[in-house]
N, C-alpha and C positions, 0 to 999 in steps of 0.2 A: 229166536228169542235171545240166544247167546250173543248175537251180533249187536242187538240193541243194548244189551247190558254192557258190552265192550265199549260202545260209543258213549254211553252215559258215564262210564267209569273215567273217561278222559276229562270230565268237567267237575267243577266244585259242587258241593252239596246244595248250595243256594240255586245254582243253575238247574240241577236235577230236579229240585223241588218245584221250581218255577215251570219247567217244561212238563212235568208229570202231574202237576196239581189237577185234581178232578174238576174244578170249576173254572180255572183260568188257563190251563195248559193244553197240551195236545188232545186229551180226551174230548174236549168240547169243540176242537177245531178240525179234527180228522176222524175218519172212521177207525175204530180200534180193530185191529192191531196196526199201528202205523209202520211204514217201511223204515228201513235203517236210514235212508237218505232223509226222510221227513224228520226223524229224531235228530239227526245231525244238523240239519238246517235250522230246526227250532232252537237247538242249543247255541248255535252260532248267532242267531237273531237275539237270543236272550243275553248273550255276552257283549253284543255290539255297543250298548251304552257305556259299559264299564271300560271297554277298549278305547272308545272315543274320549272318555274322561282321562284315562291315562295318557293319551296322546296330547290332550290339552295341557295337562300338568307338566309333561315333559317339555312342550314348547314354551310354556311360561318360564320354567326353570332355565332353559337355554337362553331365552331373551334376557332374563335377569343376569345370567352369567355374562352375556355379551355386553350388557349395559355396565356392569361392574368393570369389565376389562377395558371398555372405552374410557370410563372415568379414571381408571388407573393409568392408562396411557397418557391421558391429558396431564396428569400430575398436578392438576389444579383443583382447588376447592372453590365452589361457587362463592362469589363475594356476598357479603352481608348487605343489608339495606343501607346501613350507615356507610359502608365502603363505597357503594354505588353513588350515594349522595355526595360524598367527599370528592369522588372522581368527576361526576357530571354536574354537580350543583343541585340545588333543591328543586329546580324545575326540569331536570334531566336534559338540559341543553336546549330546551324549547323556549322560544320567545313568547312568553305569555302575557306581556304587558302591552295591551292595545293602545295605550296612550303615548307610546314612543313616536316622536316626530320624524326620526331619521330613517324610517322604513322606506325601502325602495320598492317601487311598483313596476311591474312588467306590463308593457302594452304591446300587444301583437300588431304586426304590420297589417295595413289594409290591403285589399286586392290590388288597388291602384299602385301602392308602394311596391308590392311584390312584382307587378308587371313592369314598372319602371326600372327596377333593379335588373330584371332579366333582359329588358330591352337595351340597357346600357352595356351589358356584357353578354353577347350571344354565345360565348363558350359555355356559360352555365346551362343553357338550354341543350346544347350539344351533349354535355355530360349527362344530363337527365334522360335524354332520349337514346343514348348509345346503348347497344346491347352489351351485356356483361360477357367478357371473354374469359373462358375457363381454361 
């Protein structure tokens, strides 16, 4: 009995209450008197959510500190919307006027044109079929 009391003394009052509660704790899960190991394992299991929450909070704090450090290294402040429009124009550099007549179009070569190009210069085929030398 003294060993169980010593194990329970290592944990907070909330954990002790959770583990020893007569309707939700060890008394309904194990035969009474539980072993020292069962009490220890139950206390650790009850503490697990709080430990995970602390780890999450620490990771978030580290990520936020890293983000602030990166922003400080950049030494730049993000430009405002007005600054972006002044730099890139109101359409952000995109050509949004479909009525422009000076648009150039790209037409892919046909298979016949490709074959004629390779037939005219056999060195092109040799380059394509040569094994890469490392």
